[in-house]
C-alpha positions in Angstrom: 15.8 -19.3 5.7 12.4 -20.7 4.9 9.6 -18.3 5.5 7.4 -19.0 8.5 3.9 -17.6 8.7 3.1 -16.2 12.2 0.6 -18.2 14.1 -2.7 -16.6 14.8 -3.3 -15.5 18.4 -5.8 -17.8 20.0 -9.2 -16.3 20.6 -9.1 -16.8 24.3 -6.0 -14.7 24.6 -7.6 -11.9 22.6 -10.7 -12.1 24.8 -8.5 -11.9 28.0 -6.7 -8.9 26.6 -9.9 -7.1 25.8 -11.1 -7.6 29.4 -7.8 -6.1 30.7 -8.1 -2.9 28.7 -8.7 0.1 31.0 -11.1 3.0 30.1 -9.4 5.9 28.3 -10.3 9.5 28.1 -12.2 11.1 25.2 -9.1 12.6 23.7 -7.4 9.2 23.6 -10.5 7.6 22.0 -10.6 10.4 19.3 -6.9 9.9 18.6 -7.3 6.2 18.2 -10.2 6.6 15.9 -8.3 9.1 13.8 -5.4 6.7 13.6 -7.7 3.9 12.5 -9.1 6.1 9.7 -5.6 7.1 8.6 -4.6 3.4 8.3 -7.7 2.2 6.5 -9.2 5.0 4.4 -8.7 4.3 0.7 -7.3 7.1 -1.5 -9.5 6.3 -4.4 -13.2 5.5 -4.3 -14.0 1.8 -3.8 -16.1 1.9 -7.0 -12.9 1.1 -8.9 -11.6 -1.6 -6.5 -12.2 -4.4 -8.9 -9.8 -2.8 -11.5 -7.0 -2.8 -8.9 -7.1 -6.6 -8.8 -6.0 -6.7 -12.5 -2.2 -6.8 -13.1 -0.8 -4.1 -15.4 -0.6 -6.7 -18.2 -4.3 -7.5 -17.7 -5.5 -3.9 -17.9 -7.1 -2.7 -21.1 -4.9 -0.8 -23.6 -6.4 2.7 -23.8 -5.8 5.4 -26.3 -7.5 8.5 -27.7 -11.0 7.8 -29.1 -14.7 8.9 -28.8 -16.1 5.9 -27.0 -17.0 6.3 -23.4 -15.9 3.6 -21.0 -15.6 2.8 -17.3 -11.9 1.9 -17.8 -11.1 5.4 -19.2 -13.0 6.9 -16.3 -10.8 4.9 -13.9 -7.7 6.1 -15.8 -8.8 9.7 -15.4 -9.4 9.3 -11.7 -5.9 7.9 -11.4 -4.4 10.8 -13.4 -6.1 13.3 -11.1 -4.9 11.4 -8.1 -1.3 11.9 -9.2 -1.7 15.6 -10.0 -2.5 15.4 -13.8 -5.7 17.4 -13.8 -8.2 15.6 -16.1 -12.0 15.8 -16.5 -13.6 12.5 -15.4 -16.1 11.8 -18.2 -15.0 8.4 -19.4 -14.0 9.7 -22.8 -10.3 9.6 -23.9 -10.3 13.0 -25.5 -7.5 15.6 -26.2 -7.2 16.6 -22.5 -6.8 13.0 -21.3 -4.3 12.3 -24.1 -2.3 15.3 -23.1 -2.2 14.4 -19.5 -1.2 10.8 -20.3 1.7 12.1 -22.3 2.7 14.4 -19.5 2.7 11.4 -17.1 4.7 9.4 -19.5 7.3 12.2 -19.9 7.6 12.6 -16.2 8.2 8.9 -15.7 10.6 8.4 -18.6 8.2 6.4 -20.8 7.6 6.6 -24.5 5.2 9.6 -25.0 2.8 7.9 -27.3 -0.4 8.6 -25.4 -1.2 4.9 -25.3 -1.9 3.5 -21.8 -0.4 0.0 -22.0 1.5 -2.2 -19.6 4.3 0.3 -18.8 1.9 3.2 -18.1 -0.4 1.0 -16.0 2.6 -0.2 -14.0 3.5 3.3 -13.1 0.0 4.2 -12.1 -0.8 1.1 -10.1 2.6 0.8 -8.4 2.5 4.5 -7.2 -1.0 4.1 -6.0 -0.1 0.9 -4.1 2.8 2.7 -2.4 0.6 5.6 -1.4 -2.3 3.6 -0.1 0.0 1.1 1.7 2.4 3.4 3.5 5.4 2.3 5.5 3.6 3.5 8.6 0.7 1.2 7.9 3.1 -1.7 7.4 4.8 -0.9 10.7 1.3 -0.8 12.4 0.6 -4.3 11.0 3.9 -5.6 12.3 3.4 -4.1 15.8 -0.1 -5.7 16.0 1.1 -9.1 14.8 4.2 -9.4 17.0 2.8 -7.6 20.0 6.1 -6.9 21.7 6.7 -3.5 23.2 10.5 -3.9 23.1 10.5 -4.2 19.3 11.0 -1.2 17.0 10.6 -1.5 13.2 12.2 0.3 10.3 12.0 -0.1 6.5 14.7 -2.0 4.8 13.7 -1.4 1.2 10.9 0.2 -0.8 7.5 -1.0 -1.8 7.6 -4.4 -3.7 5.0 -6.4 -5.6 5.2 -10.1 -6.1 4.0 -12.1 -9.1 0.5 -12.3 -7.6 0.4 -8.5 -7.3 0.5 -8.6 -3.5 2.4 -5.6 -2.3 4.7 -5.6 0.7 7.5 -3.8 2.6 10.5 -5.5 4.1 10.9 -4.3 7.7 13.8 -4.8 10.2 12.8 -5.6 13.8 15.2 -4.4 16.5 15.2 -4.8 20.2 15.2 -1.5 22.0 16.8 -3.1 25.0 19.7 -4.4 22.8 20.1 -1.0 21.1 20.3 0.7 24.6 23.0 -1.8 25.4 25.1 -0.7 22.5 24.3 -3.3 19.9 22.6 -3.1 16.6 19.5 -4.6 18.2 18.5 -6.5 15.0 16.5 -9.6 15.9 14.8 -10.4 12.6 13.3 -9.3 9.2 9.7 -9.4 8.1 7.8 -9.0 4.9 4.6 -7.1 5.7 1.8 -7.4 3.0 -1.0 -5.2 2.1 -3.6 -7.7 3.5 -1.9 -7.6 6.9 0.1 -10.8 6.6 3.5 -10.6 8.4 6.0 -13.1 7.2 9.4 -13.8 8.7 12.1 -13.4 6.0 15.7 -13.0 5.3 17.6 -9.7 4.7 18.3 -8.9 1.0 
C-alpha cells in the first residue's frame, strides 16, 4: 500500500479546540508540564546537535593522538552517556582509547581503538533510540490521529532510513473492537523523530 501522509488539521479546528478546553487544577498543569519536558528534553547538550546530522559514514575517523578537537570532545560526551566514564577534554588520550575499546568489545566490534563507521553507528543508533523513545512515538501518533478509541503498540524496534531519519513502526488498534473480542487492528504507522506520522504496511 502506498504511504499516505496525514493531512494537517486546519487552523480553525485547532482554534475551536483550544476554546473548548476547560481549566485544570494546578496538579494537572504540573503533570502536563512534566510530561512535555520528558518528551522534549534532549539527553545530550544541544552544543553538539550539528554533529548528529552527520551519518556514521560522514563522521570523522578518530583515534589516539595529542591533538585537541571538538569531534573528540563529542565522542567523549557520547562515551560518558553510555556509561564508559571518560574525561571530556577533547584529547584522544589513553583513557579515551581504553573506553573506546571497551565499547567496541561490548558491542562485538573489532577492538582497534579507531572510531570509524561501525563505532559511530553504534553510538548514534543507541542515542537515537534513547532520545526518541517508543513512548514519545506513541505520543506523536496520539496527537496526530486524535482518536480516543485508538491504542498504539510497537511493532518493531527503532529504525533509520537512508536519510538518517529515525522511526518506530506502530500498530493502531481500536479499543472498541478489542472489547468485542477481535484483534482490533485498524492500521500501521511509521512515526518519525520529527513528529511525522505516516500510514504504512505491516512488515
